[in-house]
Residue, then its C-alpha position, 0 to 999 in steps of 0.5 A: m769766154a766762148a764766143a756766141p755766133a753773131a746776132h742776125s738782123a731781120p730783113g728790112a728791119r729799121t733799127a734806131e740808133f738811140v732810145l730815150t725812155l722816161a717817166c715823170p709827173e704829167r704837165p704841159g710841155i713835156v713832149r715839146a721839151v723832148t722833141g725840141f731837145l732832139a731836134d736842136r741836136g740834129f736827130d730824127i725821131v723814128e718812133h714815139q709813144q707815150f702813155d698818160d696814166h691818169v690814175s697815178g698822174n704820171l706820164f711814160l714815154r719812149t722815143a726812138f731816134t737816129g741821125g748825126g746829132s751833135v751836142n752843144r757843150d757851150r749851151a748845155h754846160p757853159e762851165s766847160g769853157i768850150g766856146g759854142l763848139d758843136h762836138k760830134l757824138d763819139n763813143n760816149e754818145v749816151e753819156l753826153l746825151t744824159a749829161d745834156f738832158g739833165a737840165t730838162a729832166s730836172e725841170f720836169g722831174m723826169e726819171f730817164s735813160f738813154h740807150d744806144g742801139r747795141p743788142k742786149r746780151v741775154l743769159v738764159m737759165v734752164s732746167k730740163f724743159g727745153h721748149c722755151l730755150n728752143d724758141l728763144i734760140f730759133r728767134w735769136r738765130a732768125g734775127s727776130l728776138g731783138a737780143e743776143i743770147a750770150v750763154v745758157v746756164s742750167n742746174h741739169e745737163d739735159l739741154r747741153s746739146m741743144a745749146e751747144n748745137a746752136g754754138l752757145p756756151f753751156i755752163h752746168v751749175p748744180v743746185t742743192a739745198g746746201t749749195k744754193p748760196e754758192a750756186e747763186a754767187r756763181l750765177l752772178e759771176l757769170v752775169a758779169e763774165y758774159d756781160a749779160d744785160l738780162v737774165v731769162l728764166a726759161r723754165y728754170m725750176q729753182v726758186l731764187s733767193n730774196d737777195l738774188c731777186t733784189s740783185l737782179r731787179g728789173r733785169a730778170i724775166n720769168i715765165h710761168h703757167s697762168f693757172l697760178p695761183g689756182f693750180k700750184g705744185a706738181k702737174p698743174y696741167h693735170q690739175a687743170y684737166d681735172r677741173g675742166v678748164k677752158l683757157v690755157g695760158a702763160t705769164a711772163h713777168y719780172v722776177t721779184p722776191d714775191l714768188d711769181e708775183g712780179p710786174i707782168i710784161e706779157q700774157e698769152v692765152f689759148r681756148v681749149d675744150h673737153s677734147l684735150d687730154p692732159d698731155a694735149l694741155v701740156t703741149v698747148g701750155r708750152d706754146a703759150e709759155s714760149q710765145a709769151l716769154s719771147r715777146a717779153v724778152k724782145w720788148h724788154c731788150q728794145h726798151r719798150v717796158l717801163l715799170n709803173n710801181t707793181r705794173t708795167v707800161v709796154f709800148r708794143 
């Protein structure tokens, strides 16, 4: 497997060592339980955000923390027989934290995850349009994407030079109606081979099968122009021009079997007027697509996006 260039760190960026995300029914004492759990283990909270959804009655929380914490194995797991020793966290930090938090999670009915500070690895899928890929590469190399691009996969050869000039592996996986099952199986092989945490459809112009969408649930992001469902099919910006639209936008969302209807992560919009011809609308639209997609990728990889049924909670 070809190695990608090392990820860059943004100057002055403060990176938390761990992030806890959770969702549970609203009730008193949740924040105290979380902060007390972390304080007891010597951690320092560097960022905390929560949202109380009074419609569904659920609470969503993201807490970033750092420090030389320790896990009291005697208190958390008395059956372990380790008499009150505090074991410094090692390479199994997330596993230890997950195990120790189990009692608290059970008490409050929490669905939760601990995440370490390693950058998420991204597999980018493209076809012939390169604006989103170019933007992702720029932000990755500048250290502002919050993730590491591991590989670029395409059903066409058009963007090979863009990827390889950035030092990224480029893998051509052609797709026809007759070979689509084999192509999707190859994609899943590449996800495993490159240890990809997230699949990004950066204007990948193929509809994924229901089975593949289900396999990638919660770890695949797509971008489309926000004219959907108003202007479907070919040349949506030309259709918009003919209707005299005044807003051009784009939507980044999770991939689901319902085409272009997955939970929305981010949207971008620009005001336009009669002076823009169809080509100018396309240019504005591509800017909107690039910006919305890069923000969605960054927020996902920083564990800022929590699913809330068909919606999302995004802690920016």
